[in-house]
N, C-alpha and C positions, 0 to 999 in steps of 0.2 A: 719570829721565835727568839732571835738573839736579843731583841729589844725587851721582850717579856722576861727573858732570863736575867738581863741586867736589872730590870725593874723589881724582880722578886727577890733576888739573892745578892745582888751587887751592893757593896758598901761604899763604893766610889761615888761621890756626889756628882762628879762630872758625867759619869756614865749613866747615872739615873736620870739626870736632867736631859741628856742626849736621847735616852730611850723615850722619855715623855714627848720630846719634840718630834721624834721620828714617828711615833704612833699617832700624834695629832695631825701631822701632815698626811700620813697615809689614810687616816679616817676622813679627813677633809676632802680627799680626792674621790670619795664615794665608790671605792673599788668593791665590786660584788664579792671578790675572793676573800675580803676581810670579814665578811658576815659571820663566818664560822668562828672567828677569833673574839667576837664580842663578849661572850661570857668570861673568857680568860682575862680580857682587858679590864672588865668591871671589877673582878676580884683582885687583880693586880694593883688597882688604883687605891685600894683601901689604905695601905700604909703611907703612900705619898701624900694623901689628903690629911694625914695626921703628923706629917713630918715637922721637925723642929724649925726648919727654915720656911719663912713665909713665901718666898719666891717659888719654892718647890711645891707648896700647897696650891698656889695660884696657877702654876703651870699644869698641875694634875687636874685642877678643876676645868681648865681650858681643854685639856685632852678628853675629859669626861663629856663635855658638851659636844665635841667633834664625834665621839663614839656614839652618843645618843642619836646623832643624825643618821647613823647607819641603820637603826632599827626602824622599819616602816611603821607609820602611824596606824595603818589599818590592821596590822596583825596584833590585836590586843592580847591574844593568848600567849604570844611570845614576849610582848613588850611589858605588860603589867607585872609579871613576876620579877623582872629586873628593876622596874620602877619601885616595886615594894621593897626589894633588896636595898636600893639606894636610899629610900626614905628611912628604912631601919638603920642604915649606917648614919644618916643624919641625926636620928634620935640618939644613937649610941655616942656619937661625937659630942652632942650637946650635953649629955649626962656625965661626960668626963670632967666637967667643971674646970677646964684648963683653957689657956689661950689657944693652944693648937686645936682643941676640940671645938671651941666656939667658932673659930675661924673656918675650920673644915665644914661645920654644919651650915654656916652661912653660905659658903661657896657651893655646897651641894644643893642647897635650896635655890640658889640663883640659877644653876644649870637646869634644875628640874622645872623651874618656872619658864625658862626660855625654850626648853626642848622637850618637855614632858607632856605637852598637849593639855587635855582636860583632866589629866590625872590629879594635878595639884588643886583642883577646885574644892575637893572635900577637905584638904589640909590647909586651905588658904588662911583661915583665921588663926590657926596654930602658928604658921610661919610669920604672920603679921605680929603676933604677940612676942615671938622670939626676937624679931628685928627690933621692936620697940624696947624690949627688955635689955638688949645688948647695946643700945645706942649710947649709953653713958658708961660703957666699960672703960676701965683705966688704960687698957692697951690701945694704942692708936690704930693698929691694923684692924682689930676687931671693931673698933669704933667707926672707922671709915668704911669698912665693908658693910656694916649694918646700915649706914647712911646711903650707900650706893644701892642697897637692896630695896629701899623704899620706892624709887621710880620703877623698878622692875615689877614690884607688886601692883603699882598703879597701872602699868601697861598690861599686866596679865588679866586683871578683872577690874575695870574702872567702876562697875556697878557695885561690887562688893567693897571696893576701897572707899567709896563715897557713902555707903549705906551705914546708918546708925544701927548697930547690932543691939539685940535685946540685953538689958541689964547694963547698958552703957549710955552715957549722956552725950557722947561725942563720937563722930565717925573716925575711921582710920585716917582719912584725909585731914581732918581737923587736928588730930593729935600729931600727925607727922608735920604738917605745915607750921603749927605753932612752935614745935620744937626747932624746926629748921630756921624759922625766922628769928627766934631767940638766939640760936647759935650764930647766925649770920651777923648779928649785931654785937656779938661778944668780942670786944677789942682785945681781950687777953688770950684768945684762941685763934690766932691768925691762920694757923695751918688748917684748921677745920672749917674756916669760913668759906674757903673756895669750894670745898666739897658740898657744903650746905647750899650755896648759891646754885651750883650745877644741879643738885637734886631738886630744888624748887622749880627751876626752869623745866626740867624733864617731867615733873609731875603736872605742871600746867599744860603740857602737850596732850596728856592722856585724860585729864579731867578739866578741860577748859571751861565748861559751863559752871561747875561747882567751885572752880578756883577763883572766880571773880570776887568773892568776898575776902579773899586773901591778897588781892592785887594791890590794894593801897598799902598795907604794911610791908609787902615785899618791895614795892618801889621805894618806900621810905628807907628800908634797910639798904637798898642799892644806892640811894642818894647819900646816906651816911658813909658808906664805904668809899664812894668816889670823893666825897668831900674830905675825908680823912687822908686820902692819897694826895689831894690837891694841896694840902697843908705841908706835905713832906718836901723837904729840899732834896734829900738823898733817900731814895726808896730802897727798901730791902727786897730780897728775892721773894719773901713771903707776901709782901705788899703787891709786887708785880703779879704774882700768881693769883692773888685775890682779885685784882683789877681785871685780869684776863678772864677769870671765871664770871665776874660781874658782867662784862661785855658779852660773853657767851649767853648769860642768862637773859640779858635784854633782848638779844636776837631771838631766843627761844620764846620769850614772852610775846614778842611782836608777832611771831608766826602763829602762836596759839590764840592770842587775844585780838589781833588785828587793830582796827581803828579805836577800839575801847581803850587802848593804851595811850592815846593822844594826850589827854588831859593830865596824865601822870608824868609826861615827859617834859613839862614846863621847866622844872628845876634840874632835870637830869641831863638834857642834851649838851649844855655847855660843860657840865662836869665830866662828861665822857671824854672830852679832849684834855682833861687835866693831866693825864699821864703822858701826853704827847701822842704823836702819830705812831701807830703800830699796825701790824697786820691784823691783830685781833680787833682793833677799832674799825678798820676798813671792812672786815667781814661782818661785824655787827651792824654797821651803818648800811651795808648793802641789803641785808634782810629788813632793816628798819624802814628804809625808803620804799622797798617793794611792798611790804605789808601795811605800812602806815603812810600812804602817799601824801597826806597833808603835811608831813614833815620834810618832804623832799626839797623845797626851796631853802629852808633853814639849814638842812644838812649840807647841801651843795655850797651855800655861802660860807659856812664855817670851814668846810674842807678846802675850798679854794683859798681862803685866808691862810690856813695852816701851810698848805703846799707853797703858796707864794712867799710866805715868810721864810720857809726853809730854802727855797731856791734863790730868791733875790732879797730877802730880809725886808720886804715891804708887803703890807696887806694887799689883797687883790683889787679892791674897788671901793668907791665911795658909796654913800647911801643910795638906796633904791626904794622908791615909794611902796612898791608891791611887797617887798620883803619887810619893810617897816610895819605895814598894816598887819601882816600875818603874825609877826612876833609881838605886836601890840595885843592881839587877841590871845596869844599864848601867855602874856604877862611878863615878857622879858625883852630885853634889847640886846642885839648882838654887837660884839666888839668891832666887827669889820666895817661899821659905819664911821669909825673914828679917824679915818685916813685924812691927812691934810693935803692940800693941793701940791705942796712941794715934796711930797713923799713922807712916809711915816716909818720911823724906826721904833719898834715896840718897846725897846729897853730905854728909850728916852722920853716916854710918855709921862706926863705928870701923874703922880699917884693919887691926887686928891679927887678930881672929878674929870669927866669927859664931856665936853660941850658937843651937843648934837645939833645938826643943821636945822632942826625944827624948834629949837629953843629950849628943849627939855634937858635935864641933866640926870645922869645916872651915876651911882657910886661906882668906884673903880673895882670894888670886890665883885660886882656882878657884870660889869661891862668889859673888863680887861682880862677875864679869865682865859679865854681862848688864845688871845694874842700873847699873853704872858707865858702860857704853857708852850706855845709854839716857839717863842723867843728863847726859852730855856733849853730847847732841844739841841744837843751837840750835832753839828752838821758834819756827819761822817759820810763815807762812801755808801754804806748800807742805808743810811737815812735818805740820801739823795736818790738812790735806786727805788726806795719805797715811795717817796714823794712822786717821782715820775710814774711809777706803776699805778699809783692812786688815780692819776689823770686818765688812765685807760680802763680802770675798773668801773668808773662811774660814767654816766651819760650826761655830759655837760653841754649838750647841743642847744639848750635854751639860753645859755650864756654866750656873750660875745667875747671870744678868747683870742681875737686876732692879734692885738698888741701883746697879750700875754705869751702867745706862741712866738712872736718875733723877739721880744725882749727877755723872756725868761727861759724858754725851752730850747730854742735853736742854739743858744750859746753852749749848751751841754753836749752838742754833737762833736765838739772839739775838746772834751774833758780828758784828763789824763787816764781815767779809769775806763777800761773797755766795757765793764758792766753798766756804768752810767751812760756811756754813749749808746749802748744797745737799748737801754730803757728809754732814752730820749727819742730814739728812732720810733720805737713802739708808741710812745706817748703822742708825738706830733702827728704820726700817721693816723692814729685813732681819732684824734680831735678833728683833723681835716677831713677824714673820710666820713665821719659820723654826721657832720654838720652840712645840710644842703646849701648853706651859704657859699661854700667853696667849690661846689660842683658846677656852677653856672660859668658860662664863658664871658660874662660881663657882670659888672657890679663891684661891690666893695671887697668881695672875697677873692677876686682874681689875682690881685697883687700878692696877697699873702700865700695863696696856693702856689703861685709861680715861684715865689721865694723858697717855699718849703720843698718843692720838687727839685729845684736847683741845688739846694743844700743836700738833699738825699742823694742825688746823682754824684755830687762832689765827694760826699762821704764814701759812697760805694767805690769810687775810683782811688782815693788817696789814703783811706784808712789802712793802718798797718795790721790790724787784727782781721783775720779771715772771717770770723764769726760775725763781726760788725758789718763787714762788706756784704756778706750773704744776707744778713738781716735787712740791710738797706735795699738790696735788690729784690728781696721777697716782698717788701712793702710796696715797691714800685710795681711789682707784678700784680699785687692785689688791687692797687689803685687804678682800676680801669677807667674811672671817671676823670682821671687827670692826664689822659693821653693828649689832650689839647695843649697842656703845658710841657709834657715830655716830648712832644713832637717838634719842639724847637730845634733848629739846626745845631746849636751848641750842645744841647743835651744829647742829641743823637750821636754827635761826634764823640762825646765822653763815654756813652754807653758802648760804642764799638771798641773803645780801649779796653773795656772789661772782657772782651772775647779772648784776650791774651792773659787773663788772670791765672795764677798758679793753681787755684782751687777749681776743680771740675764742676762742683755744684754751682759756683758763681757763674761760670761760663754757660752752663745749661740753663740757669734761670734767666740770665740777661738776654740770651738768644730768643727765648720766648717773648720777652718784652719788646725786643727789636722787631721780631716778626709781627707782633700786634701793631706796632707803630707804622708798619708799611702801609696800612690803610689810611693813617692820618697824614703822613708826609712821605709819599713814595719817591719824590724827587731826590730827597736826601738819604733815603734808606736803601732803595733798590740797587744803585751802583755798587755800594759796599756789600750788599747782601749777595749779589751775583758773584763777586769775588770770593765771598765766604763759601758759597756752594762749591765752586771750583776747587777751593783750597781743601774742603772736607773730602771731596771725591779723590783728590790726589793723595791726601793722607791715608784714606781708606785703602787705596791701591798699594801704597808703598809702606804701610805701617809694619813695624818690626815685631810687635807683640799683639796678642789677642786683646789686651787691655786697651791699647790705643785704638784698635778696630772697634771695640765696644763703645768707647767714648765718641768716636766719629759717628757711629750708627745712632747713638742716643741724640747727638746734636742734630743730625739730619731729621730724625723723627720729630723732635721738638719744632724744628723749623718748618717742616711740612704741616704740622698741626696749626702753628700760629699764623703762617702766611700762605695758606693753601692756594689762594687766587694768584699770588705772585710767583709761587714756586711751580705752578703747574707746567710751564714750558720746559722745566728741567726734570720732570718726573721720569721721562723715558731714559735720560742719561743716568739718573740715580738708580733706576731699576736695573739697567744693564750692568752697572757696577756691582750691584748687590747679588743678583741672581746666581752667578757662577760660584759664589762663596758659601751658599747655604749648605750644600751637601757635605763638604769637607770641613766645615767649621765645628769647633767644640760645641757642646750642648748649650752653654750659656750664651755664646756668641750667636749661634744659630737661632736661639729664641728671640734675641733682639733683632736679628735680620728679618725674621718672619713677622715680628710686630711692625717693623718699618714697611714691609710689603703690604700689610693690612692698611696702613695709613696711605701709602702710595696708591693702592687700589681705590680707596675712598676719594682721593683727590683726582687721580688721573683718569679713572673710568675706562672708557673705550680706547684710550691711548696705549693700554697695556695688552690689548687683545693678541697682538702678534707674539707675545712672550708667554702666553698662558699655558701652552703645552709643556714647555720646560719647567715652568713654575709648578704645574700640577704634579709632575714627577717628583720634584723636591718636597712638595707638601706630603705626598704619599710616603716618601721616605721618612719624613719627620713623624708622621702618624704611626709608622711601624716601630718607632723607637719607644719601647715600653719602659726603658730605664729612667726616663726623665719626663715627669709630668708637666713641667713648665714648658718644655719644648713642644709637647703635644698640644698644650693649650694655645700656644702661639700659632701652631699650624692650623688649629681649628679656627682661630680668629682670621688668619690669612685666607683660608678657604671660604669663610663666611663673607668676608669683604669682597673677594673676587666674584662670588656668586651674586652678591647684592648690587655691586656697582659696575662690574665688567661684563655682565651677562653670561657668566660661566655656570649655567644651570643645566641639569639633566645629563649633559655630555660627560661629566666626570663619572657618572654611574656606568656609562657606555664604555668609556675608555678603560676604566678600572672597576670591573664588577665587584672586586673584593672590598671596595670602599664602604659599601653598606654594611658588610660584616664587621669591618673595623670600627665603624661608628657605633654599631649595636654592641660590640664587645666593650668599647669605652663606656657606653651608657650603663652596661651591666656591672662592670668592675669598679665604677666610681660611685659606689653607694654613699660613701662618707664625704665625697667632694661635691657639694651642691653646685659650686660655680662651674666645675667641669661638666656636669650633667646639663646645666642650663645652656652652656655654650654649644654642646652637642645638639641639643634640641633646636637652638637657633640656626645652626649650620644645616641640619637636615631640612628645616623649614625653608631656608634660603635656596637650597639646591633644587627643591621642588619635587614633584611626583613623576615617576617614569612609567611608561606603559609596560606592564609585566611581560608581554610577548617580546617587546624590543629588548628588555633586560635579559630574557631567557636566550634570545638569539646572540646577544653580545657575550653572555657568559659561556654559551656553547662554542662560539668562535674562539674565545680566549682559551677555553679548556682544550679544544682540539689542536690549536696552534702550539700550545705548550706541551702537548703530549700527555696531559694529565688524565687520570681516570676518575676524577671526582664527578659527582652527579650534578649537572647544572640545573636540573629541574627543581632542586630544593630551594635555590636562592630566589627565583622570581616571586614565589608566594610571599616571602618576607618583604621583598621590595615593593610588591603591589600593596601589601597591607600598610607599609609605611607611606606609600603614595596616597592612599585613601585617607590615612590619618593626618597627613601633613598638608592636605589641600587647604584646610582651614587655617593653617599656620603660615606657610610660606606662599601658598597660592600655586596654581599650575602655570608655570612660566614657560614661554617658548624659548628655544635655544637661540643663540646669537647668530644672525645671518652671516656675519663675517666668518664665523667659525664653520658654518655649514659649507660656504663656498670653498673654504680652505680644505675641508674634508673631501669635497668632490674633486 
């Protein structure tokens, strides 16, 4: 109500904009309670859609689209009157013959096309004519909005957009594409060229078959725009915006046209690198190599050259026959074949000609474009980060990058910038993990993989930035194929130093790595690991704060998961230290303790049988705590693990007849929490089915011993029903013999 009040009568521009944003967010949340406010919102948006400020009109249109999403598509009797009202507002705005009116009409038309369903089908031709009529308006806002409306029209009805209407010699697609291609080649309208390129790419997505006749002139306009940028020494902001739009259009065309774009990329691929390495270029090349796989070798070759020049100022490689044959078929030769045996500095290459190893010569204008563009890039920290990120964005597994990793990437692990060091870790890890050459325990890749692992371990130990250390340890955690190299004595010794790191996340991650290495080299891991277990148990016993206890518990849980075979002899000691602290611990700490119990039950199994009575009491206490759902979830997991791995089945129903009622209550009250409901079903299935008569006897004994007056006969039928239903889930399991003897 306050937002509508500000929107209707408030003259404060800030409050009106705030009201529009609030209404948009509320409508986007799809609250049912807002449905009654839809008529008021529609009428209140009339004035903002005609406001003098263009940003106010744009925000009002966005709010209108969010509000239209609240009106169900099926309720035509309610929806159509409001759509008629909005279309009348569109016509009224258009007849105002003002910039505000034209812009408001275009915005309303766009939202009706996006959210109005089939309503705009009867008005499609009228909106198309309005968009084409306003495309040459003198106001830039109206002009750009009309251009942006053309792809929306193509998306709404591709059949109508490509159909030649009666009395017209050209379809809407032809008129729009011819205008956009002409605009994209107009060098005097640099600000509009970017919008034209983006619109062309979007139209090709929705009218891919009919757009083929416009593919050649579109690629010609793309080539001209990129060539114009290549001739600039200092590019303006408008030129960079145009290049970014061109690269986006190439990606869109590749997704829409697929391999049909291959023959048009002969003159464009090198020109794409003219503006230097950028995120827009990488995004475009990713789509291009995925959709036009024939270009993948050429794309990888040029990218590696650019990245290599940025990192070490030398092209990546010398000539390769397969690459040469592919580019011969494309009609061009790549610059990265011009490397000399002594190394190549792109800025010292002769400008006349480049001698190729096969005896042919190419003019420098066509052969040195990529290397010249890469050589002119200022090597800043951001550019180094982007170059290293490029190496992990693309799959270069078909290239032999061993020497490149050694000589070009590993040196950046000691760079002064933490962002560069972090990206270098990602890059080298991705290259080594993706290539099967480095996974084997013998062969050419062993030495490189060993050096990479050693450098990552050293970086994780000595780097001053905690994020870099954590990144290095995380890469070691993911690199399970390199346990052969990490299992060396020196690497294990260095990893144990990280257990004293000041950052808990580093200690937690490296402990998982060390636990995994226990299977690779137990002689060097287990002595220190035993001392680590004793140290953690001592810290847990004498910790002064709950935070320290939580950290000890998390470390123990990770250790149990990672090295369960080697930690099993210590499961009983860990369990005895944990069990007395569950009942009195705060909710968050108790949750972590119960999670650790679940892991210990999975690893220890029958070793925990003697402690199950006390544990079951603690679990029942945690299940009865309705104030903390995380604690109840952990209790369910612990009960499920004890039933599955320790043989604690059926007996919990006998000892605690109220357990079934508690589980049924959790199942009923957790309608919105699917994970909780699923865990309850797993637990009930693991506990198994109990004989109704036995359950009735246990409930009667419990009721009489407690002096209660509740009727025990009501519970068995529920338990029996659950038993019949759960036989197919958990199976009817017999109770543990050890526990039966204990009961006797």
